[in-house]
Chimera marker file (.cmm) of the C-alpha trace (Angstrom):
<marker_set name="trace">
<marker id="1" x="90.030" y="27.849" z="-1.363" r="1" g="1" b="0" radius="0.5"/>
<marker id="2" x="88.201" y="24.446" z="-1.651" r="1" g="1" b="0" radius="0.5"/>
<marker id="3" x="86.436" y="22.641" z="-4.568" r="1" g="1" b="0" radius="0.5"/>
<marker id="4" x="85.079" y="18.828" z="-4.504" r="1" g="1" b="0" radius="0.5"/>
<marker id="5" x="82.378" y="17.224" z="-5.989" r="1" g="1" b="0" radius="0.5"/>
<marker id="6" x="80.024" y="18.564" z="-3.655" r="1" g="1" b="0" radius="0.5"/>
<marker id="7" x="81.454" y="21.863" z="-1.769" r="1" g="1" b="0" radius="0.5"/>
<marker id="8" x="83.114" y="25.125" z="-3.807" r="1" g="1" b="0" radius="0.5"/>
<marker id="9" x="84.502" y="27.738" z="-1.484" r="1" g="1" b="0" radius="0.5"/>
<marker id="10" x="85.997" y="30.724" z="-2.359" r="1" g="1" b="0" radius="0.5"/>
<marker id="11" x="86.552" y="34.080" z="-1.296" r="1" g="1" b="0" radius="0.5"/>
<marker id="12" x="84.966" y="37.187" z="-3.140" r="1" g="1" b="0" radius="0.5"/>
<marker id="13" x="85.766" y="40.524" z="-3.912" r="1" g="1" b="0" radius="0.5"/>
<marker id="14" x="84.970" y="42.021" z="-0.780" r="1" g="1" b="0" radius="0.5"/>
<marker id="15" x="86.789" y="39.222" z="1.045" r="1" g="1" b="0" radius="0.5"/>
<marker id="16" x="84.273" y="37.042" z="2.680" r="1" g="1" b="0" radius="0.5"/>
<marker id="17" x="84.233" y="33.708" z="2.623" r="1" g="1" b="0" radius="0.5"/>
<marker id="18" x="81.224" y="31.858" z="0.272" r="1" g="1" b="0" radius="0.5"/>
<marker id="19" x="80.803" y="28.038" z="0.700" r="1" g="1" b="0" radius="0.5"/>
<marker id="20" x="78.323" y="26.471" z="-2.002" r="1" g="1" b="0" radius="0.5"/>
<marker id="21" x="77.228" y="22.973" z="-1.610" r="1" g="1" b="0" radius="0.5"/>
<marker id="22" x="75.517" y="20.665" z="-3.759" r="1" g="1" b="0" radius="0.5"/>
<marker id="23" x="71.726" y="19.357" z="-2.749" r="1" g="1" b="0" radius="0.5"/>
<marker id="24" x="69.165" y="17.225" z="-4.071" r="1" g="1" b="0" radius="0.5"/>
<marker id="25" x="66.918" y="19.065" z="-1.639" r="1" g="1" b="0" radius="0.5"/>
<marker id="26" x="64.100" y="20.205" z="-4.060" r="1" g="1" b="0" radius="0.5"/>
<marker id="27" x="62.800" y="23.009" z="-1.795" r="1" g="1" b="0" radius="0.5"/>
<marker id="28" x="65.747" y="24.905" z="-2.882" r="1" g="1" b="0" radius="0.5"/>
<marker id="29" x="64.989" y="24.882" z="-6.749" r="1" g="1" b="0" radius="0.5"/>
<marker id="30" x="62.669" y="27.851" z="-6.273" r="1" g="1" b="0" radius="0.5"/>
<marker id="31" x="65.252" y="30.219" z="-6.145" r="1" g="1" b="0" radius="0.5"/>
<marker id="32" x="66.904" y="29.225" z="-9.310" r="1" g="1" b="0" radius="0.5"/>
<marker id="33" x="63.634" y="29.561" z="-11.602" r="1" g="1" b="0" radius="0.5"/>
<marker id="34" x="63.648" y="32.615" z="-13.512" r="1" g="1" b="0" radius="0.5"/>
<marker id="35" x="61.195" y="35.075" z="-12.762" r="1" g="1" b="0" radius="0.5"/>
<marker id="36" x="59.742" y="37.289" z="-15.634" r="1" g="1" b="0" radius="0.5"/>
<marker id="37" x="60.101" y="40.742" z="-15.204" r="1" g="1" b="0" radius="0.5"/>
<marker id="38" x="57.299" y="42.873" z="-15.127" r="1" g="1" b="0" radius="0.5"/>
<marker id="39" x="56.911" y="45.011" z="-18.322" r="1" g="1" b="0" radius="0.5"/>
<marker id="40" x="56.203" y="48.757" z="-17.608" r="1" g="1" b="0" radius="0.5"/>
<marker id="41" x="54.376" y="51.247" z="-19.652" r="1" g="1" b="0" radius="0.5"/>
<marker id="42" x="56.648" y="53.758" z="-20.648" r="1" g="1" b="0" radius="0.5"/>
<marker id="43" x="56.289" y="57.052" z="-22.772" r="1" g="1" b="0" radius="0.5"/>
<marker id="44" x="52.981" y="56.040" z="-24.639" r="1" g="1" b="0" radius="0.5"/>
<marker id="45" x="49.577" y="56.928" z="-24.489" r="1" g="1" b="0" radius="0.5"/>
<marker id="46" x="47.261" y="53.668" z="-23.677" r="1" g="1" b="0" radius="0.5"/>
<marker id="47" x="43.369" y="53.899" z="-24.215" r="1" g="1" b="0" radius="0.5"/>
<marker id="48" x="40.886" y="51.045" z="-23.393" r="1" g="1" b="0" radius="0.5"/>
<marker id="49" x="37.114" y="51.180" z="-24.041" r="1" g="1" b="0" radius="0.5"/>
<marker id="50" x="34.841" y="48.373" z="-22.844" r="1" g="1" b="0" radius="0.5"/>
<marker id="51" x="30.963" y="47.797" z="-22.577" r="1" g="1" b="0" radius="0.5"/>
<marker id="52" x="29.601" y="45.110" z="-20.041" r="1" g="1" b="0" radius="0.5"/>
<marker id="53" x="26.318" y="44.316" z="-19.034" r="1" g="1" b="0" radius="0.5"/>
<marker id="54" x="24.825" y="43.405" z="-15.580" r="1" g="1" b="0" radius="0.5"/>
<marker id="55" x="21.082" y="43.065" z="-14.495" r="1" g="1" b="0" radius="0.5"/>
<marker id="56" x="20.045" y="44.559" z="-17.790" r="1" g="1" b="0" radius="0.5"/>
<marker id="57" x="22.127" y="47.781" z="-17.027" r="1" g="1" b="0" radius="0.5"/>
<marker id="58" x="24.756" y="48.787" z="-19.576" r="1" g="1" b="0" radius="0.5"/>
<marker id="59" x="28.378" y="50.059" z="-18.074" r="1" g="1" b="0" radius="0.5"/>
<marker id="60" x="31.049" y="51.640" z="-20.224" r="1" g="1" b="0" radius="0.5"/>
<marker id="61" x="34.615" y="51.893" z="-18.898" r="1" g="1" b="0" radius="0.5"/>
<marker id="62" x="37.235" y="54.136" z="-20.335" r="1" g="1" b="0" radius="0.5"/>
<marker id="63" x="40.647" y="53.408" z="-18.944" r="1" g="1" b="0" radius="0.5"/>
<marker id="64" x="43.305" y="56.022" z="-20.295" r="1" g="1" b="0" radius="0.5"/>
<marker id="65" x="47.595" y="55.269" z="-19.133" r="1" g="1" b="0" radius="0.5"/>
<marker id="66" x="49.020" y="58.974" z="-19.958" r="1" g="1" b="0" radius="0.5"/>
<marker id="67" x="52.881" y="59.253" z="-19.609" r="1" g="1" b="0" radius="0.5"/>
<marker id="68" x="53.871" y="61.825" z="-17.494" r="1" g="1" b="0" radius="0.5"/>
<marker id="69" x="57.566" y="63.699" z="-16.599" r="1" g="1" b="0" radius="0.5"/>
<marker id="70" x="57.173" y="62.811" z="-13.201" r="1" g="1" b="0" radius="0.5"/>
<marker id="71" x="60.471" y="60.758" z="-12.680" r="1" g="1" b="0" radius="0.5"/>
<marker id="72" x="60.714" y="57.419" z="-10.720" r="1" g="1" b="0" radius="0.5"/>
<marker id="73" x="64.580" y="56.864" z="-9.389" r="1" g="1" b="0" radius="0.5"/>
<marker id="74" x="65.312" y="53.375" z="-9.066" r="1" g="1" b="0" radius="0.5"/>
<marker id="75" x="68.705" y="52.319" z="-7.742" r="1" g="1" b="0" radius="0.5"/>
<marker id="76" x="70.861" y="49.485" z="-8.772" r="1" g="1" b="0" radius="0.5"/>
<marker id="77" x="74.308" y="47.944" z="-8.974" r="1" g="1" b="0" radius="0.5"/>
<marker id="78" x="76.144" y="47.682" z="-12.227" r="1" g="1" b="0" radius="0.5"/>
<marker id="79" x="78.699" y="44.738" z="-13.081" r="1" g="1" b="0" radius="0.5"/>
<marker id="80" x="81.705" y="46.511" z="-11.610" r="1" g="1" b="0" radius="0.5"/>
<marker id="81" x="80.062" y="47.098" z="-8.239" r="1" g="1" b="0" radius="0.5"/>
<marker id="82" x="78.927" y="50.720" z="-8.462" r="1" g="1" b="0" radius="0.5"/>
<marker id="83" x="75.474" y="51.924" z="-7.210" r="1" g="1" b="0" radius="0.5"/>
<marker id="84" x="73.714" y="53.778" z="-9.958" r="1" g="1" b="0" radius="0.5"/>
<marker id="85" x="70.498" y="55.403" z="-10.461" r="1" g="1" b="0" radius="0.5"/>
<marker id="86" x="67.935" y="54.378" z="-13.146" r="1" g="1" b="0" radius="0.5"/>
<marker id="87" x="65.084" y="56.844" z="-14.065" r="1" g="1" b="0" radius="0.5"/>
<marker id="88" x="62.148" y="55.787" z="-15.578" r="1" g="1" b="0" radius="0.5"/>
<marker id="89" x="58.752" y="58.043" z="-15.467" r="1" g="1" b="0" radius="0.5"/>
<marker id="90" x="55.650" y="57.290" z="-13.785" r="1" g="1" b="0" radius="0.5"/>
<marker id="91" x="52.034" y="57.276" z="-15.668" r="1" g="1" b="0" radius="0.5"/>
<marker id="92" x="48.585" y="58.939" z="-14.583" r="1" g="1" b="0" radius="0.5"/>
<marker id="93" x="45.669" y="56.443" z="-15.255" r="1" g="1" b="0" radius="0.5"/>
<marker id="94" x="42.175" y="57.811" z="-15.941" r="1" g="1" b="0" radius="0.5"/>
<marker id="95" x="39.054" y="55.536" z="-15.238" r="1" g="1" b="0" radius="0.5"/>
<marker id="96" x="36.079" y="56.838" z="-16.066" r="1" g="1" b="0" radius="0.5"/>
<marker id="97" x="32.651" y="54.697" z="-15.993" r="1" g="1" b="0" radius="0.5"/>
<marker id="98" x="29.209" y="55.410" z="-17.193" r="1" g="1" b="0" radius="0.5"/>
<marker id="99" x="26.045" y="53.826" z="-16.395" r="1" g="1" b="0" radius="0.5"/>
<marker id="100" x="23.777" y="54.498" z="-19.313" r="1" g="1" b="0" radius="0.5"/>
<marker id="101" x="24.530" y="58.337" z="-20.288" r="1" g="1" b="0" radius="0.5"/>
<marker id="102" x="25.011" y="58.603" z="-16.535" r="1" g="1" b="0" radius="0.5"/>
<marker id="103" x="28.771" y="59.531" z="-15.213" r="1" g="1" b="0" radius="0.5"/>
<marker id="104" x="29.291" y="56.826" z="-12.443" r="1" g="1" b="0" radius="0.5"/>
<marker id="105" x="32.547" y="57.550" z="-11.405" r="1" g="1" b="0" radius="0.5"/>
<marker id="106" x="35.952" y="59.506" z="-13.032" r="1" g="1" b="0" radius="0.5"/>
<marker id="107" x="39.196" y="60.164" z="-11.805" r="1" g="1" b="0" radius="0.5"/>
<marker id="108" x="42.983" y="60.669" z="-12.640" r="1" g="1" b="0" radius="0.5"/>
<marker id="109" x="44.742" y="58.255" z="-10.498" r="1" g="1" b="0" radius="0.5"/>
<marker id="110" x="48.125" y="58.687" z="-9.346" r="1" g="1" b="0" radius="0.5"/>
<marker id="111" x="50.642" y="55.934" z="-7.799" r="1" g="1" b="0" radius="0.5"/>
<marker id="112" x="50.050" y="58.078" z="-4.438" r="1" g="1" b="0" radius="0.5"/>
<marker id="113" x="46.345" y="57.031" z="-4.328" r="1" g="1" b="0" radius="0.5"/>
<marker id="114" x="46.936" y="53.311" z="-2.902" r="1" g="1" b="0" radius="0.5"/>
<marker id="115" x="49.531" y="54.532" z="-0.129" r="1" g="1" b="0" radius="0.5"/>
<marker id="116" x="47.142" y="52.865" z="2.120" r="1" g="1" b="0" radius="0.5"/>
<marker id="117" x="47.306" y="49.639" z="0.274" r="1" g="1" b="0" radius="0.5"/>
<marker id="118" x="50.969" y="49.309" z="-0.618" r="1" g="1" b="0" radius="0.5"/>
<marker id="119" x="53.913" y="49.974" z="1.603" r="1" g="1" b="0" radius="0.5"/>
<marker id="120" x="55.600" y="53.527" z="0.605" r="1" g="1" b="0" radius="0.5"/>
<marker id="121" x="58.838" y="52.507" z="0.368" r="1" g="1" b="0" radius="0.5"/>
<marker id="122" x="57.740" y="50.276" z="-2.456" r="1" g="1" b="0" radius="0.5"/>
<marker id="123" x="55.795" y="52.854" z="-3.601" r="1" g="1" b="0" radius="0.5"/>
<marker id="124" x="58.236" y="55.335" z="-4.177" r="1" g="1" b="0" radius="0.5"/>
<marker id="125" x="60.307" y="53.233" z="-6.296" r="1" g="1" b="0" radius="0.5"/>
<marker id="126" x="57.243" y="52.029" z="-8.701" r="1" g="1" b="0" radius="0.5"/>
<marker id="127" x="55.756" y="52.555" z="-11.510" r="1" g="1" b="0" radius="0.5"/>
<marker id="128" x="52.040" y="52.821" z="-12.003" r="1" g="1" b="0" radius="0.5"/>
<marker id="129" x="52.272" y="50.697" z="-15.272" r="1" g="1" b="0" radius="0.5"/>
<marker id="130" x="48.742" y="49.394" z="-16.013" r="1" g="1" b="0" radius="0.5"/>
<marker id="131" x="44.983" y="49.475" z="-15.131" r="1" g="1" b="0" radius="0.5"/>
<marker id="132" x="42.252" y="46.739" z="-16.192" r="1" g="1" b="0" radius="0.5"/>
<marker id="133" x="39.252" y="45.580" z="-16.064" r="1" g="1" b="0" radius="0.5"/>
<marker id="134" x="38.464" y="42.452" z="-14.357" r="1" g="1" b="0" radius="0.5"/>
<marker id="135" x="34.909" y="41.738" z="-14.167" r="1" g="1" b="0" radius="0.5"/>
<marker id="136" x="31.317" y="43.010" z="-12.647" r="1" g="1" b="0" radius="0.5"/>
<marker id="137" x="29.488" y="41.678" z="-10.145" r="1" g="1" b="0" radius="0.5"/>
<marker id="138" x="26.974" y="42.701" z="-7.212" r="1" g="1" b="0" radius="0.5"/>
<marker id="139" x="29.725" y="44.594" z="-5.633" r="1" g="1" b="0" radius="0.5"/>
<marker id="140" x="30.484" y="46.652" z="-8.323" r="1" g="1" b="0" radius="0.5"/>
<marker id="141" x="33.025" y="46.923" z="-11.260" r="1" g="1" b="0" radius="0.5"/>
<marker id="142" x="36.290" y="45.484" z="-10.318" r="1" g="1" b="0" radius="0.5"/>
<marker id="143" x="39.682" y="46.731" z="-12.127" r="1" g="1" b="0" radius="0.5"/>
<marker id="144" x="43.388" y="45.629" z="-10.975" r="1" g="1" b="0" radius="0.5"/>
<marker id="145" x="45.759" y="48.282" z="-10.781" r="1" g="1" b="0" radius="0.5"/>
<marker id="146" x="49.298" y="47.562" z="-11.320" r="1" g="1" b="0" radius="0.5"/>
<marker id="147" x="52.079" y="49.261" z="-9.719" r="1" g="1" b="0" radius="0.5"/>
<marker id="148" x="55.143" y="47.713" z="-10.872" r="1" g="1" b="0" radius="0.5"/>
<marker id="149" x="58.826" y="47.872" z="-9.678" r="1" g="1" b="0" radius="0.5"/>
<marker id="150" x="60.929" y="48.442" z="-12.991" r="1" g="1" b="0" radius="0.5"/>
<marker id="151" x="63.999" y="45.742" z="-13.386" r="1" g="1" b="0" radius="0.5"/>
<marker id="152" x="62.316" y="43.232" z="-11.467" r="1" g="1" b="0" radius="0.5"/>
<marker id="153" x="59.263" y="40.652" z="-11.550" r="1" g="1" b="0" radius="0.5"/>
<marker id="154" x="57.692" y="42.245" z="-8.147" r="1" g="1" b="0" radius="0.5"/>
<marker id="155" x="54.669" y="44.168" z="-8.309" r="1" g="1" b="0" radius="0.5"/>
<marker id="156" x="51.557" y="45.087" z="-6.581" r="1" g="1" b="0" radius="0.5"/>
<marker id="157" x="48.065" y="44.415" z="-8.036" r="1" g="1" b="0" radius="0.5"/>
<marker id="158" x="45.394" y="46.282" z="-5.996" r="1" g="1" b="0" radius="0.5"/>
<marker id="159" x="41.886" y="45.645" z="-6.664" r="1" g="1" b="0" radius="0.5"/>
<marker id="160" x="39.865" y="48.793" z="-7.297" r="1" g="1" b="0" radius="0.5"/>
<marker id="161" x="36.388" y="48.404" z="-6.935" r="1" g="1" b="0" radius="0.5"/>
<marker id="162" x="33.699" y="50.721" z="-8.512" r="1" g="1" b="0" radius="0.5"/>
<marker id="163" x="30.263" y="50.402" z="-6.469" r="1" g="1" b="0" radius="0.5"/>
<marker id="164" x="27.314" y="51.304" z="-8.710" r="1" g="1" b="0" radius="0.5"/>
<marker id="165" x="26.664" y="54.346" z="-6.383" r="1" g="1" b="0" radius="0.5"/>
<marker id="166" x="29.688" y="55.765" z="-7.626" r="1" g="1" b="0" radius="0.5"/>
<marker id="167" x="32.320" y="55.148" z="-4.565" r="1" g="1" b="0" radius="0.5"/>
<marker id="168" x="36.028" y="53.319" z="-4.996" r="1" g="1" b="0" radius="0.5"/>
<marker id="169" x="37.135" y="51.250" z="-3.015" r="1" g="1" b="0" radius="0.5"/>
<marker id="170" x="40.662" y="49.792" z="-3.034" r="1" g="1" b="0" radius="0.5"/>
<marker id="171" x="42.105" y="46.489" z="-1.380" r="1" g="1" b="0" radius="0.5"/>
<marker id="172" x="44.934" y="44.114" z="-2.036" r="1" g="1" b="0" radius="0.5"/>
<marker id="173" x="42.917" y="40.844" z="-2.816" r="1" g="1" b="0" radius="0.5"/>
<marker id="174" x="43.619" y="37.963" z="-0.399" r="1" g="1" b="0" radius="0.5"/>
<link id1="1" id2="2" r="1" g="1" b="0" radius="0.2"/>
<link id1="2" id2="3" r="1" g="1" b="0" radius="0.2"/>
<link id1="3" id2="4" r="1" g="1" b="0" radius="0.2"/>
<link id1="4" id2="5" r="1" g="1" b="0" radius="0.2"/>
<link id1="5" id2="6" r="1" g="1" b="0" radius="0.2"/>
<link id1="6" id2="7" r="1" g="1" b="0" radius="0.2"/>
<link id1="7" id2="8" r="1" g="1" b="0" radius="0.2"/>
<link id1="8" id2="9" r="1" g="1" b="0" radius="0.2"/>
<link id1="9" id2="10" r="1" g="1" b="0" radius="0.2"/>
<link id1="10" id2="11" r="1" g="1" b="0" radius="0.2"/>
<link id1="11" id2="12" r="1" g="1" b="0" radius="0.2"/>
<link id1="12" id2="13" r="1" g="1" b="0" radius="0.2"/>
<link id1="13" id2="14" r="1" g="1" b="0" radius="0.2"/>
<link id1="14" id2="15" r="1" g="1" b="0" radius="0.2"/>
<link id1="15" id2="16" r="1" g="1" b="0" radius="0.2"/>
<link id1="16" id2="17" r="1" g="1" b="0" radius="0.2"/>
<link id1="17" id2="18" r="1" g="1" b="0" radius="0.2"/>
<link id1="18" id2="19" r="1" g="1" b="0" radius="0.2"/>
<link id1="19" id2="20" r="1" g="1" b="0" radius="0.2"/>
<link id1="20" id2="21" r="1" g="1" b="0" radius="0.2"/>
<link id1="21" id2="22" r="1" g="1" b="0" radius="0.2"/>
<link id1="22" id2="23" r="1" g="1" b="0" radius="0.2"/>
<link id1="23" id2="24" r="1" g="1" b="0" radius="0.2"/>
<link id1="24" id2="25" r="1" g="1" b="0" radius="0.2"/>
<link id1="25" id2="26" r="1" g="1" b="0" radius="0.2"/>
<link id1="26" id2="27" r="1" g="1" b="0" radius="0.2"/>
<link id1="27" id2="28" r="1" g="1" b="0" radius="0.2"/>
<link id1="28" id2="29" r="1" g="1" b="0" radius="0.2"/>
<link id1="29" id2="30" r="1" g="1" b="0" radius="0.2"/>
<link id1="30" id2="31" r="1" g="1" b="0" radius="0.2"/>
<link id1="31" id2="32" r="1" g="1" b="0" radius="0.2"/>
<link id1="32" id2="33" r="1" g="1" b="0" radius="0.2"/>
<link id1="33" id2="34" r="1" g="1" b="0" radius="0.2"/>
<link id1="34" id2="35" r="1" g="1" b="0" radius="0.2"/>
<link id1="35" id2="36" r="1" g="1" b="0" radius="0.2"/>
<link id1="36" id2="37" r="1" g="1" b="0" radius="0.2"/>
<link id1="37" id2="38" r="1" g="1" b="0" radius="0.2"/>
<link id1="38" id2="39" r="1" g="1" b="0" radius="0.2"/>
<link id1="39" id2="40" r="1" g="1" b="0" radius="0.2"/>
<link id1="40" id2="41" r="1" g="1" b="0" radius="0.2"/>
<link id1="41" id2="42" r="1" g="1" b="0" radius="0.2"/>
<link id1="42" id2="43" r="1" g="1" b="0" radius="0.2"/>
<link id1="43" id2="44" r="1" g="1" b="0" radius="0.2"/>
<link id1="44" id2="45" r="1" g="1" b="0" radius="0.2"/>
<link id1="45" id2="46" r="1" g="1" b="0" radius="0.2"/>
<link id1="46" id2="47" r="1" g="1" b="0" radius="0.2"/>
<link id1="47" id2="48" r="1" g="1" b="0" radius="0.2"/>
<link id1="48" id2="49" r="1" g="1" b="0" radius="0.2"/>
<link id1="49" id2="50" r="1" g="1" b="0" radius="0.2"/>
<link id1="50" id2="51" r="1" g="1" b="0" radius="0.2"/>
<link id1="51" id2="52" r="1" g="1" b="0" radius="0.2"/>
<link id1="52" id2="53" r="1" g="1" b="0" radius="0.2"/>
<link id1="53" id2="54" r="1" g="1" b="0" radius="0.2"/>
<link id1="54" id2="55" r="1" g="1" b="0" radius="0.2"/>
<link id1="55" id2="56" r="1" g="1" b="0" radius="0.2"/>
<link id1="56" id2="57" r="1" g="1" b="0" radius="0.2"/>
<link id1="57" id2="58" r="1" g="1" b="0" radius="0.2"/>
<link id1="58" id2="59" r="1" g="1" b="0" radius="0.2"/>
<link id1="59" id2="60" r="1" g="1" b="0" radius="0.2"/>
<link id1="60" id2="61" r="1" g="1" b="0" radius="0.2"/>
<link id1="61" id2="62" r="1" g="1" b="0" radius="0.2"/>
<link id1="62" id2="63" r="1" g="1" b="0" radius="0.2"/>
<link id1="63" id2="64" r="1" g="1" b="0" radius="0.2"/>
<link id1="64" id2="65" r="1" g="1" b="0" radius="0.2"/>
<link id1="65" id2="66" r="1" g="1" b="0" radius="0.2"/>
<link id1="66" id2="67" r="1" g="1" b="0" radius="0.2"/>
<link id1="67" id2="68" r="1" g="1" b="0" radius="0.2"/>
<link id1="68" id2="69" r="1" g="1" b="0" radius="0.2"/>
<link id1="69" id2="70" r="1" g="1" b="0" radius="0.2"/>
<link id1="70" id2="71" r="1" g="1" b="0" radius="0.2"/>
<link id1="71" id2="72" r="1" g="1" b="0" radius="0.2"/>
<link id1="72" id2="73" r="1" g="1" b="0" radius="0.2"/>
<link id1="73" id2="74" r="1" g="1" b="0" radius="0.2"/>
<link id1="74" id2="75" r="1" g="1" b="0" radius="0.2"/>
<link id1="75" id2="76" r="1" g="1" b="0" radius="0.2"/>
<link id1="76" id2="77" r="1" g="1" b="0" radius="0.2"/>
<link id1="77" id2="78" r="1" g="1" b="0" radius="0.2"/>
<link id1="78" id2="79" r="1" g="1" b="0" radius="0.2"/>
<link id1="79" id2="80" r="1" g="1" b="0" radius="0.2"/>
<link id1="80" id2="81" r="1" g="1" b="0" radius="0.2"/>
<link id1="81" id2="82" r="1" g="1" b="0" radius="0.2"/>
<link id1="82" id2="83" r="1" g="1" b="0" radius="0.2"/>
<link id1="83" id2="84" r="1" g="1" b="0" radius="0.2"/>
<link id1="84" id2="85" r="1" g="1" b="0" radius="0.2"/>
<link id1="85" id2="86" r="1" g="1" b="0" radius="0.2"/>
<link id1="86" id2="87" r="1" g="1" b="0" radius="0.2"/>
<link id1="87" id2="88" r="1" g="1" b="0" radius="0.2"/>
<link id1="88" id2="89" r="1" g="1" b="0" radius="0.2"/>
<link id1="89" id2="90" r="1" g="1" b="0" radius="0.2"/>
<link id1="90" id2="91" r="1" g="1" b="0" radius="0.2"/>
<link id1="91" id2="92" r="1" g="1" b="0" radius="0.2"/>
<link id1="92" id2="93" r="1" g="1" b="0" radius="0.2"/>
<link id1="93" id2="94" r="1" g="1" b="0" radius="0.2"/>
<link id1="94" id2="95" r="1" g="1" b="0" radius="0.2"/>
<link id1="95" id2="96" r="1" g="1" b="0" radius="0.2"/>
<link id1="96" id2="97" r="1" g="1" b="0" radius="0.2"/>
<link id1="97" id2="98" r="1" g="1" b="0" radius="0.2"/>
<link id1="98" id2="99" r="1" g="1" b="0" radius="0.2"/>
<link id1="99" id2="100" r="1" g="1" b="0" radius="0.2"/>
<link id1="100" id2="101" r="1" g="1" b="0" radius="0.2"/>
<link id1="101" id2="102" r="1" g="1" b="0" radius="0.2"/>
<link id1="102" id2="103" r="1" g="1" b="0" radius="0.2"/>
<link id1="103" id2="104" r="1" g="1" b="0" radius="0.2"/>
<link id1="104" id2="105" r="1" g="1" b="0" radius="0.2"/>
<link id1="105" id2="106" r="1" g="1" b="0" radius="0.2"/>
<link id1="106" id2="107" r="1" g="1" b="0" radius="0.2"/>
<link id1="107" id2="108" r="1" g="1" b="0" radius="0.2"/>
<link id1="108" id2="109" r="1" g="1" b="0" radius="0.2"/>
<link id1="109" id2="110" r="1" g="1" b="0" radius="0.2"/>
<link id1="110" id2="111" r="1" g="1" b="0" radius="0.2"/>
<link id1="111" id2="112" r="1" g="1" b="0" radius="0.2"/>
<link id1="112" id2="113" r="1" g="1" b="0" radius="0.2"/>
<link id1="113" id2="114" r="1" g="1" b="0" radius="0.2"/>
<link id1="114" id2="115" r="1" g="1" b="0" radius="0.2"/>
<link id1="115" id2="116" r="1" g="1" b="0" radius="0.2"/>
<link id1="116" id2="117" r="1" g="1" b="0" radius="0.2"/>
<link id1="117" id2="118" r="1" g="1" b="0" radius="0.2"/>
<link id1="118" id2="119" r="1" g="1" b="0" radius="0.2"/>
<link id1="119" id2="120" r="1" g="1" b="0" radius="0.2"/>
<link id1="120" id2="121" r="1" g="1" b="0" radius="0.2"/>
<link id1="121" id2="122" r="1" g="1" b="0" radius="0.2"/>
<link id1="122" id2="123" r="1" g="1" b="0" radius="0.2"/>
<link id1="123" id2="124" r="1" g="1" b="0" radius="0.2"/>
<link id1="124" id2="125" r="1" g="1" b="0" radius="0.2"/>
<link id1="125" id2="126" r="1" g="1" b="0" radius="0.2"/>
<link id1="126" id2="127" r="1" g="1" b="0" radius="0.2"/>
<link id1="127" id2="128" r="1" g="1" b="0" radius="0.2"/>
<link id1="128" id2="129" r="1" g="1" b="0" radius="0.2"/>
<link id1="129" id2="130" r="1" g="1" b="0" radius="0.2"/>
<link id1="130" id2="131" r="1" g="1" b="0" radius="0.2"/>
<link id1="131" id2="132" r="1" g="1" b="0" radius="0.2"/>
<link id1="132" id2="133" r="1" g="1" b="0" radius="0.2"/>
<link id1="133" id2="134" r="1" g="1" b="0" radius="0.2"/>
<link id1="134" id2="135" r="1" g="1" b="0" radius="0.2"/>
<link id1="135" id2="136" r="1" g="1" b="0" radius="0.2"/>
<link id1="136" id2="137" r="1" g="1" b="0" radius="0.2"/>
<link id1="137" id2="138" r="1" g="1" b="0" radius="0.2"/>
<link id1="138" id2="139" r="1" g="1" b="0" radius="0.2"/>
<link id1="139" id2="140" r="1" g="1" b="0" radius="0.2"/>
<link id1="140" id2="141" r="1" g="1" b="0" radius="0.2"/>
<link id1="141" id2="142" r="1" g="1" b="0" radius="0.2"/>
<link id1="142" id2="143" r="1" g="1" b="0" radius="0.2"/>
<link id1="143" id2="144" r="1" g="1" b="0" radius="0.2"/>
<link id1="144" id2="145" r="1" g="1" b="0" radius="0.2"/>
<link id1="145" id2="146" r="1" g="1" b="0" radius="0.2"/>
<link id1="146" id2="147" r="1" g="1" b="0" radius="0.2"/>
<link id1="147" id2="148" r="1" g="1" b="0" radius="0.2"/>
<link id1="148" id2="149" r="1" g="1" b="0" radius="0.2"/>
<link id1="149" id2="150" r="1" g="1" b="0" radius="0.2"/>
<link id1="150" id2="151" r="1" g="1" b="0" radius="0.2"/>
<link id1="151" id2="152" r="1" g="1" b="0" radius="0.2"/>
<link id1="152" id2="153" r="1" g="1" b="0" radius="0.2"/>
<link id1="153" id2="154" r="1" g="1" b="0" radius="0.2"/>
<link id1="154" id2="155" r="1" g="1" b="0" radius="0.2"/>
<link id1="155" id2="156" r="1" g="1" b="0" radius="0.2"/>
<link id1="156" id2="157" r="1" g="1" b="0" radius="0.2"/>
<link id1="157" id2="158" r="1" g="1" b="0" radius="0.2"/>
<link id1="158" id2="159" r="1" g="1" b="0" radius="0.2"/>
<link id1="159" id2="160" r="1" g="1" b="0" radius="0.2"/>
<link id1="160" id2="161" r="1" g="1" b="0" radius="0.2"/>
<link id1="161" id2="162" r="1" g="1" b="0" radius="0.2"/>
<link id1="162" id2="163" r="1" g="1" b="0" radius="0.2"/>
<link id1="163" id2="164" r="1" g="1" b="0" radius="0.2"/>
<link id1="164" id2="165" r="1" g="1" b="0" radius="0.2"/>
<link id1="165" id2="166" r="1" g="1" b="0" radius="0.2"/>
<link id1="166" id2="167" r="1" g="1" b="0" radius="0.2"/>
<link id1="167" id2="168" r="1" g="1" b="0" radius="0.2"/>
<link id1="168" id2="169" r="1" g="1" b="0" radius="0.2"/>
<link id1="169" id2="170" r="1" g="1" b="0" radius="0.2"/>
<link id1="170" id2="171" r="1" g="1" b="0" radius="0.2"/>
<link id1="171" id2="172" r="1" g="1" b="0" radius="0.2"/>
<link id1="172" id2="173" r="1" g="1" b="0" radius="0.2"/>
<link id1="173" id2="174" r="1" g="1" b="0" radius="0.2"/>
</marker_set>
């Protein structure tokens, strides 16, 4: 409809008028920075084994990410403008922590365990992608659970703390 060195105006396929303006305002540049897509674990078992020490005590952490046949449906729009459902498979993550030969904590965790920390609508389309050890301190053993939205760079990282009494605390790190 209109094209100048600073303005480009056209009608899209829906008949809507779209106006684009050239600018040197740096605040708009963030919208054009490429975002890294969060990798999600699909169809493979991942095992991690860590030994850490705190106050002369030895802690042994086992993490195992197990693929499942639980489907996660992520709707998207293809190049022709048609909505299609892409199917991904969720994971169950086992976390076991020992203090010496005493089992401090053990659980199979599904993404539903984070319903109080992550919005429900996000959780429906997310995959429980990973759990990794971060650190140990006076509060306990800190892990981060990664709940990732397939095909996007969007994810929630929920801090999961195994206290020394065996209790699990989950929170979004501020």
